[in-house]
Backbone of each chain as ProteinMPNN parsed JSONL, in Angstrom:
{"seq_chain_A": "GENVEQHPSTLSVQEGDSAVIKCTYSDSASNYFPWYKQELGKRPQLIIDIRSNVGEKKDQRIAVTLNKTAKHFSLHITETQPEDSAVYFCAATDSWGKLQFGAGTQVVVTP", "coords_chain_A": {"N_chain_A": [[112.309, 86.503, 105.017], [110.194, 89.387, 104.379], [109.444, 91.603, 107.085], [107.009, 93.467, 108.56], [106.397, 96.019, 110.757], [104.008, 97.779, 112.675], [102.893, 100.776, 114.174], [100.952, 103.108, 116.156], [98.905, 100.482, 117.672], [96.359, 101.235, 118.247], [94.729, 104.382, 117.87], [93.564, 107.339, 119.023], [92.054, 110.312, 118.154], [91.216, 113.812, 118.286], [88.675, 115.334, 116.396], [89.777, 117.179, 113.631], [92.373, 117.302, 114.473], [95.743, 116.005, 113.804], [96.791, 112.769, 112.593], [99.186, 110.229, 112.954], [100.753, 107.414, 111.671], [103.11, 104.848, 112.008], [105.446, 102.755, 110.304], [107.784, 100.075, 110.096], [110.165, 98.257, 108.135], [111.875, 95.259, 107.053], [113.252, 94.226, 104.849], [115.661, 95.328, 102.764], [115.472, 95.458, 100.052], [112.91, 96.082, 99.441], [110.528, 97.937, 97.575], [108.087, 99.108, 97.198], [105.355, 100.652, 98.746], [102.383, 100.526, 99.956], [99.379, 101.972, 101.419], [96.506, 100.944, 103.123], [93.043, 101.414, 103.784], [90.616, 100.192, 105.938], [87.334, 99.866, 106.542], [84.883, 98.866, 108.965], [83.844, 95.646, 108.32], [84.247, 95.921, 105.64], [86.096, 95.89, 102.497], [89.71, 96.082, 102.274], [90.954, 99.172, 101.17], [92.952, 100.866, 98.867], [94.623, 103.781, 99.733], [96.783, 105.457, 99.429], [100.053, 105.32, 98.005], [103.595, 104.703, 97.844], [106.702, 104.776, 96.154], [110.076, 103.509, 96.103], [111.79, 105.37, 95.032], [110.978, 107.815, 95.738], [110.585, 110.307, 98.257], [108.482, 111.468, 99.575], [104.943, 111.798, 99.422], [101.871, 113.296, 98.603], [98.335, 113.561, 99.011], [95.752, 115.421, 99.02], [94.412, 115.465, 102.166], [96.045, 113.509, 103.042], [99.243, 112.117, 103.512], [102.324, 110.503, 102.762], [105.455, 109.456, 103.978], [108.773, 108.363, 103.322], [111.632, 106.774, 104.511], [114.318, 105.418, 103.385], [116.822, 104.727, 104.266], [116.583, 104.385, 107.021], [114.656, 102.519, 106.929], [111.871, 102.971, 107.326], [108.473, 104.076, 107.13], [105.768, 106.397, 106.991], [102.36, 107.33, 107.637], [100.424, 110.189, 107.297], [97.666, 111.927, 108.421], [95.899, 114.78, 108.041], [93.821, 117.315, 109.594], [91.69, 115.667, 110.665], [88.658, 113.796, 110.199], [85.417, 112.492, 111.201], [84.806, 110.426, 109.388], [87.238, 109.383, 108.803], [87.722, 107.448, 110.585], [88.734, 104.184, 111.006], [90.418, 101.053, 110.247], [93.803, 101.113, 109.538], [96.213, 99.875, 107.319], [99.617, 99.332, 106.752], [101.937, 98.328, 104.211], [104.497, 96.411, 102.604], [106.496, 95.489, 99.845], [108.28, 92.444, 99.466], [111.546, 91.085, 98.555], [110.757, 89.306, 96.658], [108.622, 90.405, 95.526], [106.32, 90.032, 96.902], [103.572, 91.147, 98.83], [103.69, 92.276, 102.084], [101.834, 92.71, 104.99], [101.328, 95.094, 107.659], [100.197, 94.903, 111.109], [98.072, 96.54, 111.513], [96.316, 99.605, 112.369], [93.981, 100.867, 114.521], [92.083, 103.579, 114.038], [90.417, 106.117, 115.693], [88.307, 108.757, 115.407], [87.212, 111.331, 117.269], [84.387, 113.433, 117.737]], "CA_chain_A": [[111.295, 87.271, 104.311], [109.884, 90.729, 104.863], [108.709, 91.754, 108.325], [106.524, 94.834, 108.662], [105.845, 96.34, 112.071], [103.176, 98.973, 112.586], [102.573, 101.378, 115.471], [100.45, 102.302, 117.271], [97.84, 99.552, 117.301], [95.143, 102.057, 118.3], [95.015, 105.814, 117.878], [92.368, 108.143, 119.202], [92.354, 111.727, 117.909], [90.094, 114.732, 118.223], [88.371, 115.82, 115.052], [90.546, 118.359, 113.274], [93.8, 117.075, 114.768], [96.46, 115.136, 112.873], [97.088, 111.391, 113.004], [100.4, 109.696, 112.331], [100.976, 105.975, 111.857], [104.48, 104.555, 111.57], [105.773, 101.37, 109.988], [109.161, 99.737, 109.746], [110.272, 97.027, 107.351], [113.18, 94.632, 107.255], [113.909, 93.865, 103.593], [116.197, 96.53, 102.129], [115.123, 95.431, 98.627], [111.512, 96.513, 99.276], [110.483, 99.158, 96.771], [106.711, 99.596, 97.02], [104.797, 100.765, 100.09], [101.014, 101.053, 99.925], [98.588, 102.077, 102.646], [95.122, 100.581, 102.907], [92.057, 101.773, 104.813], [89.571, 99.174, 105.989], [86.21, 100.148, 107.433], [84.337, 97.65, 109.558], [83.084, 94.787, 107.427], [84.491, 96.271, 104.243], [87.38, 95.445, 101.953], [90.797, 97.062, 102.346], [90.995, 100.037, 99.984], [94.194, 101.614, 98.737], [94.416, 105.225, 99.862], [97.969, 106.134, 98.931], [101.217, 104.453, 97.952], [104.843, 105.4, 97.546], [107.752, 103.899, 95.671], [111.337, 103.755, 96.803], [112.54, 106.476, 94.444], [110.319, 109.044, 96.171], [110.654, 110.429, 99.703], [107.226, 111.942, 100.151], [103.839, 111.913, 98.469], [100.716, 113.879, 99.28], [97.084, 113.551, 98.281], [94.784, 116.17, 99.831], [94.736, 115.458, 103.596], [96.853, 112.321, 103.346], [100.615, 112.153, 103.01], [103.172, 109.392, 103.191], [106.884, 109.73, 103.903], [109.588, 107.146, 103.282], [113.038, 106.905, 104.824], [114.874, 104.129, 102.991], [118.004, 104.442, 105.078], [116.124, 103.874, 108.307], [113.644, 101.508, 106.626], [110.559, 103.211, 107.899], [107.574, 104.943, 106.381], [104.705, 106.89, 107.86], [101.137, 107.902, 107.063], [99.992, 111.384, 108.022], [96.333, 112.399, 108.067], [95.676, 116.091, 108.656], [92.417, 117.771, 109.716], [90.912, 114.429, 110.689], [87.203, 113.865, 110.213], [84.863, 111.216, 111.683], [84.853, 109.383, 108.342], [88.59, 108.81, 108.761], [87.756, 106.333, 111.538], [88.873, 102.905, 110.293], [91.703, 100.401, 110.482], [94.76, 101.423, 108.48], [97.295, 98.893, 107.188], [100.747, 99.599, 105.874], [102.443, 97.118, 103.584], [105.749, 96.558, 101.853], [106.822, 94.326, 99.019], [109.584, 91.859, 99.767], [112.409, 90.971, 97.383], [110.077, 88.462, 95.687], [107.45, 91.119, 95.042], [105.139, 89.686, 97.696], [103.173, 92.231, 99.724], [103.578, 91.894, 103.493], [101.067, 93.726, 105.687], [101.454, 95.307, 109.083], [99.09, 94.363, 111.895], [96.942, 97.458, 111.466], [96.102, 100.637, 113.395], [92.586, 101.286, 114.642], [92.002, 105.026, 114.245], [89.106, 106.603, 116.12], [88.238, 110.22, 115.404], [86.081, 111.718, 118.124], [83.92, 114.792, 117.419]], "C_chain_A": [[111.057, 88.613, 104.97], [109.109, 90.668, 106.177], [108.307, 93.214, 108.456], [105.901, 95.029, 110.048], [105.151, 97.694, 112.006], [102.809, 99.449, 113.982], [101.891, 102.725, 115.267], [99.374, 101.321, 116.795], [96.48, 100.246, 117.365], [95.544, 103.513, 118.441], [93.702, 106.568, 117.97], [92.739, 109.613, 119.054], [91.068, 112.539, 117.92], [89.907, 115.18, 116.775], [89.129, 117.118, 114.79], [92.024, 118.226, 113.559], [94.418, 116.179, 113.699], [96.677, 113.754, 113.475], [98.317, 110.92, 112.251], [100.545, 108.216, 112.682], [102.342, 105.643, 111.262], [104.669, 103.063, 111.328], [107.258, 101.214, 109.716], [109.153, 98.439, 108.959], [111.691, 96.514, 107.422], [113.955, 94.385, 105.952], [114.37, 95.126, 102.851], [115.892, 96.582, 100.629], [113.686, 95.871, 98.378], [111.461, 97.831, 98.518], [109.085, 99.71, 96.559], [106.003, 99.519, 98.357], [103.402, 101.369, 100.013], [100.404, 101.15, 101.32], [97.136, 101.788, 102.288], [94.286, 101.029, 104.096], [90.957, 100.72, 104.774], [88.52, 99.569, 107.014], [85.595, 98.828, 107.861], [83.482, 96.885, 108.557], [83.293, 95.052, 105.951], [85.85, 95.756, 103.778], [88.459, 96.493, 102.221], [90.822, 97.86, 101.045], [92.283, 100.845, 99.996], [93.903, 103.109, 98.848], [95.618, 106.025, 99.355], [99.105, 105.126, 98.883], [102.449, 105.276, 97.592], [105.867, 104.376, 97.083], [109.098, 104.379, 96.175], [112.148, 104.903, 96.228], [111.966, 107.838, 94.829], [110.367, 109.113, 97.688], [109.345, 110.826, 100.351], [106.176, 112.049, 99.05], [102.613, 112.4, 99.222], [99.49, 113.82, 98.389], [96.024, 114.153, 99.199], [95.21, 116.11, 101.298], [95.648, 114.312, 104.0], [98.243, 112.486, 102.744], [101.359, 110.936, 103.534], [104.628, 109.8, 103.004], [107.638, 108.414, 103.98], [111.033, 107.493, 103.582], [113.687, 105.552, 104.56], [116.076, 103.745, 103.841], [117.601, 103.8, 106.395], [115.103, 102.761, 108.146], [112.368, 101.738, 107.419], [109.778, 104.194, 107.042], [106.361, 105.255, 107.248], [103.536, 107.438, 107.045], [100.719, 109.073, 107.934], [98.613, 111.78, 107.506], [96.126, 113.72, 108.79], [94.179, 116.399, 108.693], [91.461, 116.581, 109.739], [89.425, 114.687, 110.831], [86.655, 112.525, 110.692], [84.933, 110.099, 110.653], [86.251, 108.805, 108.141], [88.721, 107.634, 109.738], [87.725, 105.007, 110.778], [90.14, 102.233, 110.8], [92.591, 100.689, 109.273], [95.887, 100.403, 108.497], [98.394, 99.457, 106.302], [101.196, 98.262, 105.287], [103.73, 97.435, 102.833], [105.973, 95.302, 101.033], [108.171, 93.781, 99.448], [110.373, 91.68, 98.46], [111.812, 90.058, 96.31], [108.845, 89.165, 95.1], [106.185, 90.797, 95.804], [104.848, 90.791, 98.694], [102.974, 91.695, 101.136], [102.899, 93.03, 104.24], [101.492, 93.872, 107.141], [100.19, 94.819, 109.783], [97.892, 95.3, 111.956], [96.905, 98.443, 112.622], [94.644, 101.041, 113.37], [92.583, 102.776, 114.961], [90.57, 105.399, 114.597], [89.159, 108.115, 116.181], [86.995, 110.626, 116.179], [85.692, 113.169, 117.841], [84.239, 115.776, 118.541]], "O_chain_A": [[111.654, 88.929, 106.0], [108.244, 89.814, 106.369], [109.162, 94.099, 108.462], [104.999, 94.294, 110.448], [105.636, 98.63, 111.371], [102.463, 98.655, 114.858], [102.208, 103.427, 114.307], [98.986, 101.346, 115.627], [95.56, 99.891, 116.628], [96.563, 103.838, 119.051], [92.838, 106.448, 117.101], [93.632, 110.105, 119.744], [89.987, 112.037, 117.611], [90.874, 115.375, 116.038], [89.125, 118.033, 115.613], [92.843, 118.934, 112.973], [93.73, 115.666, 112.817], [96.737, 113.589, 114.693], [98.467, 111.18, 111.057], [100.466, 107.829, 113.848], [102.687, 106.089, 110.168], [104.127, 102.224, 112.047], [107.903, 102.111, 109.174], [108.243, 97.621, 109.101], [112.606, 97.244, 107.803], [115.185, 94.341, 105.964], [113.543, 95.899, 102.368], [116.036, 97.633, 100.004], [113.28, 96.021, 97.226], [112.252, 98.737, 98.781], [108.909, 100.679, 95.82], [106.026, 98.487, 99.029], [103.253, 102.591, 100.006], [100.853, 100.5, 102.264], [96.603, 102.301, 101.304], [94.737, 101.029, 105.241], [90.431, 100.397, 103.709], [88.793, 99.601, 108.214], [85.766, 97.804, 107.201], [82.514, 97.419, 108.015], [82.603, 94.481, 105.106], [86.645, 95.252, 104.571], [88.146, 97.673, 102.379], [90.724, 97.295, 99.956], [92.652, 101.434, 101.012], [93.043, 103.636, 98.142], [95.461, 107.158, 98.901], [99.108, 104.167, 99.655], [102.344, 106.4, 97.1], [105.892, 103.245, 97.569], [109.238, 105.518, 96.619], [113.096, 105.367, 96.861], [112.398, 108.874, 94.325], [110.209, 108.088, 98.352], [109.118, 110.557, 101.531], [106.489, 112.353, 97.899], [102.349, 111.967, 100.343], [99.578, 114.002, 97.174], [95.47, 113.462, 100.054], [96.26, 116.647, 101.649], [95.984, 114.166, 105.175], [98.393, 112.938, 101.609], [101.058, 110.414, 104.607], [104.989, 110.413, 101.999], [107.19, 107.467, 104.626], [111.596, 108.404, 102.975], [113.622, 104.649, 105.394], [116.31, 102.564, 104.101], [118.19, 102.81, 106.83], [114.724, 102.125, 109.129], [111.854, 100.841, 108.087], [110.345, 105.023, 106.331], [105.983, 104.474, 108.122], [103.702, 107.935, 105.931], [100.665, 108.962, 109.159], [98.416, 111.947, 106.303], [96.172, 113.771, 110.019], [93.387, 115.832, 107.941], [90.536, 116.5, 108.93], [88.988, 115.639, 111.476], [87.352, 111.514, 110.602], [85.104, 108.936, 111.018], [86.425, 107.844, 107.391], [89.718, 106.912, 109.715], [86.803, 104.744, 110.006], [90.843, 102.762, 111.661], [92.17, 100.524, 108.128], [96.448, 100.099, 109.549], [98.123, 99.994, 105.228], [100.868, 97.2, 105.814], [104.001, 98.583, 102.48], [105.675, 94.193, 101.475], [109.091, 94.538, 99.756], [109.911, 92.08, 97.391], [112.298, 90.033, 95.18], [108.12, 88.592, 94.286], [105.097, 91.225, 95.419], [105.761, 91.316, 99.331], [102.186, 90.775, 101.356], [103.326, 94.181, 104.146], [101.951, 92.92, 107.772], [99.238, 94.38, 109.139], [96.814, 94.903, 112.401], [97.397, 98.158, 113.713], [94.125, 101.494, 112.35], [93.029, 103.186, 116.032], [89.63, 105.041, 113.888], [89.961, 108.688, 116.918], [85.871, 110.305, 115.791], [86.559, 114.035, 117.72], [83.916, 116.959, 118.435]]}, "seq_chain_B": "EAGVAQSPRYKIIEKRQSVAFWCNPISGHATLYWYQQILGQGPKLLIQFQNNGVVDDSQLPKDRFSAERLKGVDSTLKIQPAKLEDSAVYLCASSSGDTIYFGEGSWLTVV", "coords_chain_B": {"N_chain_B": [[84.305, 100.805, 86.443], [84.281, 97.344, 87.022], [84.722, 95.699, 90.136], [86.652, 93.371, 92.144], [85.025, 90.359, 92.41], [83.399, 88.323, 94.798], [82.178, 85.24, 96.185], [80.618, 82.833, 98.412], [79.351, 85.597, 100.428], [79.079, 85.199, 103.125], [79.539, 82.453, 105.31], [78.72, 79.726, 107.321], [79.949, 76.926, 108.871], [80.285, 73.576, 110.17], [83.004, 72.249, 112.114], [85.318, 70.173, 110.421], [83.786, 69.977, 108.169], [83.486, 70.883, 104.656], [84.29, 73.688, 102.528], [83.892, 76.066, 99.888], [85.171, 78.832, 98.147], [84.614, 81.415, 95.783], [86.074, 83.455, 93.229], [86.153, 86.248, 91.113], [88.311, 88.069, 89.274], [89.352, 91.513, 88.594], [88.781, 92.519, 85.292], [91.22, 91.588, 82.965], [93.331, 91.551, 84.754], [96.204, 89.855, 85.48], [97.325, 88.753, 87.729], [96.346, 87.077, 90.617], [95.249, 86.846, 93.943], [94.834, 85.117, 97.051], [93.987, 85.973, 100.248], [94.113, 85.505, 103.797], [92.357, 86.851, 106.445], [92.399, 87.171, 109.72], [90.399, 88.141, 112.484], [91.25, 91.305, 113.685], [93.796, 91.302, 112.705], [96.307, 91.827, 110.125], [95.955, 91.234, 106.558], [96.957, 88.014, 105.403], [98.952, 86.464, 103.049], [97.839, 83.695, 101.219], [97.967, 82.334, 98.75], [99.292, 82.99, 95.514], [98.572, 83.645, 92.184], [99.783, 83.769, 88.84], [98.398, 84.43, 85.953], [97.344, 81.252, 85.142], [99.117, 79.915, 86.687], [100.839, 78.95, 89.703], [102.446, 81.238, 91.757], [103.289, 81.71, 94.349], [102.794, 79.773, 97.11], [103.543, 79.37, 99.656], [102.546, 79.821, 102.225], [100.226, 78.474, 102.376], [98.17, 76.168, 103.929], [98.606, 73.179, 102.985], [97.604, 70.688, 103.553], [94.962, 70.952, 104.003], [93.922, 73.073, 102.604], [93.186, 74.145, 99.305], [93.652, 75.544, 96.061], [92.658, 76.813, 92.896], [93.06, 77.999, 89.535], [91.955, 77.637, 86.851], [91.514, 78.54, 84.138], [92.882, 80.832, 84.047], [91.412, 83.005, 84.864], [88.815, 83.152, 86.701], [88.844, 81.996, 90.125], [88.975, 79.408, 92.608], [88.89, 78.711, 96.075], [89.391, 76.195, 98.352], [88.53, 74.582, 101.39], [89.162, 71.808, 103.292], [89.4, 69.241, 105.571], [87.55, 71.663, 107.504], [88.827, 73.632, 110.227], [88.426, 75.001, 113.551], [90.114, 77.198, 113.807], [90.21, 78.208, 111.284], [88.355, 80.114, 110.959], [87.709, 83.181, 109.611], [88.164, 86.043, 107.445], [88.175, 85.612, 104.029], [89.949, 86.978, 101.622], [89.904, 87.843, 98.295], [92.031, 89.075, 95.768], [93.236, 91.163, 93.09], [95.668, 92.15, 90.635], [97.337, 94.395, 88.381], [100.317, 95.072, 87.733], [101.802, 96.984, 90.415], [99.69, 97.762, 92.158], [97.286, 96.449, 94.306], [94.009, 95.247, 94.306], [91.26, 94.659, 96.334], [88.635, 92.26, 96.915], [85.34, 92.14, 98.47], [85.386, 90.155, 100.305], [85.006, 86.878, 101.804], [83.285, 85.765, 104.484], [84.047, 83.478, 106.875], [82.803, 81.299, 109.293], [83.622, 78.857, 111.524], [82.174, 76.376, 113.358]], "CA_chain_B": [[85.091, 99.555, 86.36], [83.842, 96.34, 87.984], [85.782, 95.316, 91.058], [86.849, 91.944, 92.376], [83.787, 89.764, 92.909], [83.585, 87.11, 95.588], [80.984, 84.62, 96.755], [79.561, 83.598, 99.067], [79.84, 86.622, 101.35], [79.088, 84.657, 104.481], [79.365, 81.005, 105.379], [78.917, 79.106, 108.634], [80.023, 75.475, 108.727], [80.81, 72.884, 111.338], [84.367, 71.754, 111.905], [85.491, 68.964, 109.615], [83.072, 70.1, 106.895], [84.248, 71.54, 103.602], [83.723, 74.932, 102.02], [84.586, 76.587, 98.716], [84.953, 80.245, 97.846], [84.836, 81.731, 94.374], [86.548, 84.811, 92.996], [86.318, 86.738, 89.738], [89.151, 89.267, 89.423], [89.125, 92.626, 87.679], [89.068, 92.095, 83.927], [92.546, 91.902, 82.465], [94.362, 91.387, 85.782], [96.806, 88.539, 85.366], [97.715, 88.252, 89.04], [95.235, 86.88, 91.543], [95.715, 86.481, 95.28], [93.924, 84.792, 98.143], [94.504, 86.329, 101.556], [93.322, 85.176, 104.966], [92.424, 87.916, 107.446], [91.815, 86.837, 111.01], [89.927, 89.349, 113.162], [92.254, 92.065, 114.408], [95.118, 91.154, 112.097], [96.425, 92.207, 108.73], [95.797, 90.121, 105.621], [98.098, 87.124, 105.215], [98.858, 85.832, 101.735], [97.772, 82.238, 101.163], [98.433, 81.866, 97.459], [99.342, 83.982, 94.447], [98.586, 83.106, 90.819], [100.078, 84.606, 87.679], [97.56, 83.709, 84.988], [96.847, 80.054, 85.811], [100.224, 79.267, 87.38], [101.068, 79.355, 91.085], [103.701, 81.966, 91.976], [103.682, 81.555, 95.754], [101.814, 79.129, 97.992], [104.348, 78.941, 100.793], [101.806, 79.914, 103.477], [98.959, 77.757, 102.229], [98.189, 74.864, 104.633], [98.23, 72.319, 101.856], [96.915, 69.472, 103.982], [93.516, 71.177, 104.064], [93.552, 74.147, 101.689], [93.596, 74.028, 97.911], [93.141, 76.627, 95.222], [92.947, 76.639, 91.479], [92.678, 79.081, 88.624], [92.155, 76.774, 85.686], [91.549, 79.222, 82.847], [93.573, 82.1, 84.212], [90.503, 84.111, 85.197], [88.202, 82.872, 87.998], [89.587, 81.114, 91.013], [88.267, 78.875, 93.761], [89.681, 78.324, 97.244], [88.649, 75.173, 99.085], [89.044, 74.152, 102.693], [88.582, 70.504, 103.621], [88.285, 69.607, 106.434], [87.748, 72.937, 108.194], [89.101, 73.663, 111.651], [87.923, 76.206, 114.199], [91.028, 78.316, 113.575], [90.053, 78.716, 109.915], [87.389, 81.214, 110.99], [88.417, 84.359, 109.136], [87.673, 86.575, 106.177], [89.037, 85.208, 102.919], [89.957, 88.082, 100.668], [90.513, 87.66, 96.985], [92.531, 90.341, 95.244], [93.902, 91.037, 91.798], [96.532, 93.288, 90.324], [98.029, 94.53, 87.111], [101.326, 95.99, 88.25], [101.979, 96.97, 91.869], [98.505, 98.037, 92.974], [96.416, 95.297, 94.556], [92.625, 95.606, 94.575], [90.626, 93.587, 97.088], [87.208, 92.038, 96.92], [84.692, 92.406, 99.759], [85.726, 89.07, 101.216], [84.065, 85.835, 102.199], [83.417, 85.602, 105.931], [83.851, 82.085, 107.261], [82.755, 80.951, 110.709], [83.635, 77.415, 111.741], [81.665, 76.141, 114.726]], "C_chain_B": [[84.611, 98.593, 87.428], [85.027, 95.949, 88.848], [85.933, 93.815, 91.126], [85.578, 91.395, 93.013], [84.092, 88.483, 93.66], [82.229, 86.558, 96.027], [81.368, 83.29, 97.395], [80.147, 84.667, 99.979], [79.978, 86.084, 102.761], [78.826, 83.149, 104.437], [79.627, 80.555, 106.812], [78.906, 77.604, 108.421], [80.516, 74.876, 110.035], [82.23, 72.413, 111.043], [84.316, 70.395, 111.226], [84.656, 68.98, 108.321], [83.966, 70.807, 105.879], [83.517, 72.795, 103.142], [84.542, 75.372, 100.812], [84.186, 78.034, 98.491], [85.345, 80.509, 96.4], [85.236, 83.185, 94.219], [86.629, 85.093, 91.499], [87.108, 88.038, 89.81], [88.721, 90.382, 88.475], [89.583, 92.183, 86.287], [90.462, 92.537, 83.497], [93.667, 91.752, 83.469], [94.902, 89.962, 85.739], [97.114, 87.921, 86.728], [96.511, 88.214, 89.959], [95.792, 86.352, 92.856], [94.54, 86.005, 96.132], [94.652, 85.138, 99.45], [93.55, 85.814, 102.64], [93.479, 86.32, 105.973], [91.659, 87.483, 108.694], [91.48, 88.138, 111.732], [91.04, 90.021, 113.959], [93.653, 91.972, 113.84], [95.119, 91.674, 110.666], [96.239, 91.003, 107.821], [97.091, 89.326, 105.483], [97.924, 86.389, 103.896], [98.842, 84.308, 101.863], [98.376, 81.716, 99.861], [98.347, 82.992, 96.445], [99.448, 83.264, 93.116], [99.047, 84.184, 89.839], [99.457, 83.855, 86.517], [97.072, 82.429, 85.667], [97.94, 79.289, 86.532], [100.407, 79.82, 88.779], [102.441, 80.012, 91.213], [104.217, 81.717, 93.385], [102.548, 80.902, 96.515], [102.487, 78.665, 99.269], [103.592, 78.989, 102.119], [100.432, 79.263, 103.393], [99.063, 76.42, 102.966], [97.688, 73.773, 103.683], [97.545, 71.011, 102.277], [95.4, 69.675, 103.989], [93.022, 72.244, 103.088], [94.028, 73.809, 100.28], [92.985, 75.175, 97.127], [93.503, 76.34, 93.786], [92.451, 77.842, 90.693], [92.861, 78.519, 87.22], [92.309, 77.53, 84.375], [92.195, 80.596, 82.948], [92.674, 83.274, 84.496], [89.958, 83.868, 86.602], [89.072, 81.936, 88.808], [88.67, 80.594, 92.106], [89.277, 78.492, 94.838], [88.832, 77.345, 98.047], [89.34, 74.843, 100.397], [88.343, 72.844, 103.033], [89.611, 69.643, 104.324], [88.58, 70.908, 107.19], [88.019, 72.723, 109.677], [88.586, 74.978, 112.228], [88.793, 77.42, 113.879], [90.996, 78.853, 112.148], [89.026, 79.839, 109.848], [88.118, 82.516, 110.688], [87.654, 84.931, 107.946], [88.675, 86.164, 105.106], [88.879, 86.244, 101.814], [90.619, 87.65, 99.376], [90.947, 89.033, 96.492], [93.136, 90.095, 93.874], [94.73, 92.282, 91.533], [97.02, 93.205, 88.886], [99.127, 95.544, 87.383], [101.357, 95.916, 89.765], [100.669, 97.007, 92.647], [97.601, 96.824, 93.061], [95.032, 95.802, 94.937], [91.937, 94.406, 95.218], [89.144, 93.479, 96.79], [86.652, 92.292, 98.315], [84.947, 91.298, 100.771], [84.605, 88.074, 101.43], [84.315, 85.528, 103.666], [83.091, 84.164, 106.293], [83.844, 81.957, 108.777], [82.678, 79.445, 110.806], [83.233, 77.164, 113.188], [81.795, 74.671, 115.107]], "O_chain_B": [[84.533, 98.954, 88.603], [86.166, 95.874, 88.386], [85.416, 93.08, 90.285], [85.113, 91.906, 94.032], [84.914, 87.67, 93.238], [81.268, 87.303, 96.215], [82.344, 82.671, 96.972], [81.342, 84.633, 100.271], [80.884, 86.469, 103.499], [78.02, 82.652, 103.651], [80.615, 80.946, 107.433], [77.957, 77.064, 107.852], [81.081, 75.563, 110.885], [82.61, 72.205, 109.89], [83.404, 69.594, 111.434], [84.807, 68.097, 107.477], [85.059, 71.268, 106.207], [82.311, 72.947, 103.333], [85.736, 75.087, 100.722], [83.021, 78.406, 98.626], [86.28, 79.908, 95.869], [84.796, 84.045, 94.982], [87.117, 84.27, 90.725], [86.612, 89.022, 90.36], [87.824, 90.197, 87.652], [90.632, 91.558, 86.132], [90.834, 93.701, 83.644], [94.839, 91.817, 83.096], [94.166, 88.994, 85.933], [97.158, 86.697, 86.86], [95.758, 89.181, 90.069], [96.695, 85.515, 92.871], [93.404, 86.44, 95.948], [95.758, 84.669, 99.716], [92.343, 85.704, 102.424], [94.597, 86.709, 106.311], [90.429, 87.439, 108.705], [92.202, 89.126, 111.601], [91.688, 89.393, 114.796], [94.598, 92.501, 114.424], [94.067, 91.926, 110.079], [96.356, 89.865, 108.275], [98.182, 89.895, 105.451], [96.889, 85.77, 103.648], [99.698, 83.712, 102.516], [99.184, 80.788, 99.862], [97.454, 83.837, 96.505], [100.295, 82.39, 92.931], [98.731, 85.362, 90.0], [99.922, 82.78, 86.137], [96.424, 82.526, 86.709], [97.733, 78.148, 86.945], [100.167, 81.002, 89.027], [103.461, 79.434, 90.836], [105.415, 81.537, 93.6], [101.441, 81.44, 96.553], [102.06, 77.692, 99.89], [103.953, 78.272, 103.052], [99.578, 79.487, 104.251], [99.948, 75.62, 102.664], [96.491, 73.497, 103.606], [96.974, 70.312, 101.44], [94.639, 68.707, 103.982], [91.831, 72.304, 102.783], [95.115, 73.265, 100.084], [91.934, 75.705, 97.488], [94.518, 75.708, 93.494], [91.564, 78.582, 91.118], [93.795, 78.878, 86.502], [93.173, 77.179, 83.572], [92.068, 81.42, 82.042], [93.102, 84.424, 84.388], [90.55, 84.313, 87.585], [89.904, 81.198, 88.281], [87.705, 81.257, 92.487], [90.372, 78.014, 94.543], [87.684, 77.64, 98.38], [90.567, 74.83, 100.493], [87.115, 72.766, 103.063], [90.635, 69.33, 103.716], [89.738, 71.21, 107.479], [87.523, 71.782, 110.296], [88.341, 75.939, 111.499], [88.287, 78.528, 113.703], [91.671, 79.833, 111.834], [88.845, 80.451, 108.795], [89.031, 82.909, 111.414], [86.645, 84.382, 107.505], [89.881, 86.352, 105.266], [87.833, 86.362, 101.174], [91.747, 87.156, 99.368], [90.292, 90.037, 96.775], [93.504, 88.97, 93.536], [94.512, 93.332, 92.137], [97.105, 92.14, 88.276], [98.897, 96.748, 87.276], [100.981, 94.897, 90.344], [100.547, 96.355, 93.684], [97.201, 96.246, 92.05], [94.897, 96.68, 95.79], [92.019, 93.284, 94.717], [88.483, 94.463, 96.458], [87.4, 92.62, 99.236], [84.742, 91.492, 101.969], [83.426, 88.383, 101.261], [85.401, 85.093, 104.05], [81.983, 83.69, 106.043], [84.748, 82.438, 109.46], [81.78, 78.822, 110.24], [83.861, 77.667, 114.12], [81.421, 74.285, 116.214]]}, "name": "protein", "num_of_chains": 2, "seq": "GENVEQHPSTLSVQEGDSAVIKCTYSDSASNYFPWYKQELGKRPQLIIDIRSNVGEKKDQRIAVTLNKTAKHFSLHITETQPEDSAVYFCAATDSWGKLQFGAGTQVVVTPEAGVAQSPRYKIIEKRQSVAFWCNPISGHATLYWYQQILGQGPKLLIQFQNNGVVDDSQLPKDRFSAERLKGVDSTLKIQPAKLEDSAVYLCASSSGDTIYFGEGSWLTVV"}
């Protein structure tokens, strides 16, 4: 089955700097890669997703890149703000369409 | 648009007791999921329904966990008897297509 690895597990950035989270996956048939943001005690919320026929997607300060050959994808947050502090999860669908999550990255944005 | 509704939000039980969680998905979503999220980890799929049929329950501990979705809408997840390691957030989610939307979760503490 699909195995998704996510790095780093924690990330501390100064407000205004950029944050990058990287994920790798194992199933070459995976074709959908969402990113979720989870604030403490809240539900995971989809912030951006990308499909395998696209290499990059951007939405305001958030962008995701996908390298299918290397089987890795990354989340980029620019001009970070304190409200970006949360746990971020990457995920990938396996060949059965089941979504497999990474272990999460705790992002802390310090003023 | 109403989101995924779950109840109860919080539950504390003693080991060997039973507990049931209820979920109402987003209207019109045929696919319903139950995930288990242990503190500090990503969500792990327990069971996936398509309408009222089970698509995947390979990671459901069937000796103690059961789930049903009798009319293809609401779903219940039951644990009996509970163990200490079942302490987690139980997230219900639904989808129509690739995007999965999560409920706020039911927090279970087994003491």
